[in-house]
N, C-alpha and C positions, 0 to 999 in steps of 0.2 A: 555698026555697033549701036547698042541700045543704051538708054538711060533708065536706071531703076529708081523708082520713087517709093520709098518706104513710108508707112503711115499715109497711104495714098487716099484714104477716104476721110482724113481729118480736114479741119477747116482750112489749113494752109496746103496740105498735100494735094487735095483734089484740084485746087487752083493752080498748083505747080504742074500737075498733069495736063490740065487744059492749055496752059501756056506752051508747054512743050509740043503738044499735038498741033497747035496752031502754027508752030515753027516748022512742022513737017518732020519731027524727030520720032524715031521708033521708041515707044515708051512701054515699060513694064511697071505694073502697079502692084505693090505688095500690101496686102491688107489681111487682118484677122477675120474680116467679114466680107468675103468676096461676092456673096449673093444676097440681095442685089447690091452691087457696088455703085451704080449710078454714074459710071465713068463713060467716056466716049467709046463707041464700039470698036474703034481701031486699036484700043489699048489692050494689051495682054494682061489680064488680071490674074494674080497668083496668090493663093492662100498661103499665109506665112505669118510668123510671129518673131520679132527680134529677140524675144526671151528664149527662143529655141533656135539659135544660130546654126545648129548642126543640120537643120532642115532647109537651109537657104541655097544649097548648091545649084538647084535648077533656076532659081530666080537670078542668080549672079552670072550664069553662063553667058558669055559674049556681051557682057555689060562693060561699057567704057567709063561711064560717069554715074554718080549715085547721089541722090538726095537722102540724107540720113535723119530720120526722126530720132530724138534723143532718148536712149535707154542706157543709163549709166552702167547697169549691172553687167551687160554683155558687150559693151562698146568695143573693148579691145579685141574680143573674139570675132565680132562681126567685121571689124575693120581688117583684121588679119585675113579672114576668109575672102573679103573683097579684093585685097591685094593679090592673094594667090590666084584669084579668078581672072586677074588682068584689069581690074578697075584702076584708073589712073587719077581720077578727080572725085572728091567728095565735098558736097555742100551740106553743112550741118545746120539744122534748125536748133538754135541755141536760145539765149535769153539776155535781155538787157541787164538782168541782175548780175550777170558775169562782169559786164562793163563796170557796174557800180560797186563790185566787190562783195555782193551779198550772197552769191551762189558759188559754193565750193563743192557741193555734193551731188548735184543733179546734172547740170549742163556742162560745167567745167571739165569733169572727167571725160565726157564725150569729145569735147574740143581737143583735149590733150592726147587722147588716143589717136585721133586723126592726124594731128600735127606730128606726132612721134612716129607715124607710120612711114613717112617719107613721101606720101602721095601729095598731089596738089590739093589744097584745101581752101575753103572760104567758110566763114561763120556768119550766119544771119541771126542777129540778136534783137528780136522785137521786144518792146517794152510791154505796157499793158495792152492786151487785146481788147478791141471794142466788143468782140464776141462775148467776152465775159459778162457784159451787161445783159445780153440776151439770156444767158444761163441764170444769172442772179435775179434779174428783174422781170424777165419774161413771164414766168408763171403768175405773179401777182398782177401784172398789167393785163394779161389775158383774162384772168378770173374776176378782178375787182377794179381795174383801172387805177391802181395805186402802186407806188413804190415806197417801201419802208426801209429807211437807210439812216444810220447814225451820224453821217458827216455830209450835210448838204453842200457845204462850201469846200470840201476836199476836192482837189483838182489835180489833173494830170492830162496827158496828151494821148488818148487812146488811138491805137493804130488799126487801120483796116487790114484784114487778113489778106486781101488781094495785093496790097502794097508789099507785104512780106513775100508773097508768092512770086511777084514780079521780079524782085531782087534775087531770090533764089534761082529762078529760071534763067535770068541773065548770067548769073555766076556759073550755071551749068553749061550754057550754050556758048558764051563768049570767053575769050582770053582777056587777061588784064585784071581779073578779080582774085587771083590766087594769092594766098598769104594775107588776105584782108579779113577784118572782122567789122561787119556793118551793124551798127546800133540803129534801130528804126523806131520812131515814134510817129504819132499823128501830128499834123501841122498846127493844131490849136490847143492851148491850155484851157480846159473846160472844167468847171465845177460839176459835181454830181447833179446839182439842181438844174444847171444849164443842159446837161446831157439828157435829163428827163424831159425838159422842154422841147428839145430837138426831136426826141422820139415821138412826143405828142404831136408835133407839127407833121412828122412823116406819116403817122397813121391817121391823122385827121380826127383825133379824139382827145379829150382832156385826160391828163393823168395827175392824180393827186400825189403830192410828196408829203409823206408822213415821217417826221423825225422820231426815231426810236433809239433806245440805248443800244450799245454794242451787244449786251447780253440778249436783248430781245431780237436783234437782227440775227445773231448766231442761232438762236432757237428757231427762227423762221426759216433760215437756210437749211438747217438740219432736217426740218420737216419736209422741205422740198425734195431732198434726196439728190442723187447725181452729183454733178460738178459743184453745185452750191454747198451741199453737205460735206463733200470731200475737202473743200478748200475754205470753208467758213473761217476757221481759226486763223489761217494765214491772211486771207483777204481782209479780215476785220482787225488785224493787228494784234491778235492774241499770241501768235507765235511767229518767229522769224523764218527765213527761208529753209533753215535746217531743222525746224521743229522745236527750237529752243524758245524760252520765254522772251517776249518783246518788252523793251523799255517803252511803256505807253506814254510817259511824259515826253520823251524825245520824239516819239511819233507825232504827238499832238503839236509839238513846237516846230516840226519840220516845215519849211517854207519852200514849196516846189518852184516858186518863181525865182528863187535865188540860184537855181541850178544853171540858168542861162538857156540859150536856144537849144532845142532838142533836134538832133539829126533826123531827117526823114528819108523816105525812098527817093525823093527828087535828086538827092546828091548822087545817087547811083543810076537811076533811070533817066534823069533829065526831064521827067514829067512831074508836075505838081502833085504832091501827096494828096490822097483822098481825105476829105474832111469827115468829121463825125456825122455831120448832117447828111452827107452822101451815104455813109454806112447805114444810118438809120433808115434812109429811103430804100436802100438795097434790101434791107431786112424787115421792112414794114409789115409784110404779111405775117411774119413769124411772131409779131407782137399782138396780133389780132386773134380773137377766139376762133377755133376751128369751125 
């Protein structure tokens, strides 16, 4: 029996695929852009879109377990089709925002669809992805050697996407994780300024930190396009997780150090979670000009 990985060319999905292949498991990879997918040759790559669940029959045939990328609009239909096809376990890529009570519209409906299906389930809830910094800061670092950010001392614990994938792969491969929701963060609380310093150390080049207003940062991100433009309002605190207006005063007064220790992948894998410094080293080339 095979394991189906949806969102297989995403930052987490492609690492889940690699871990499963290393474990000797038959893997099917569902992606909207199969050529070129850049996945191991032994993987059967299937073109598909979770927004079109009626076309997933071939991908689900003889699949026993499934890694589910979150698409709330079709989650119930996709899960129902998976159950009909004989899938018995689903691992959901969710979000730490569910744990914190901020997300009721995006990841939570996917979690509930899987839980209510009667199938075995595990939710993997990463907090802030370190990869966000590549999307937000990468263009200006490559072009000018600068980061323009409104909150140099804002801090959190960015998580390495490989840690998220490692936990998801274990939940797919091993028993003992069903009925669990794993919230995952990085091991260190780091300010934006310190994160920029660590990226500079990784690439061996200085990076200037330029403090700008939130409005200026939003305009810069909108000009970048892609992930930065699409998520600028949320990431800069102009809107909450559901697209509503944010209480900026409460945001500014929030003290992340008061939250307490953040759970990491080590609690699941038994291996120390990867640091932001390691993440920066792993992605150093992507911060350098072509």
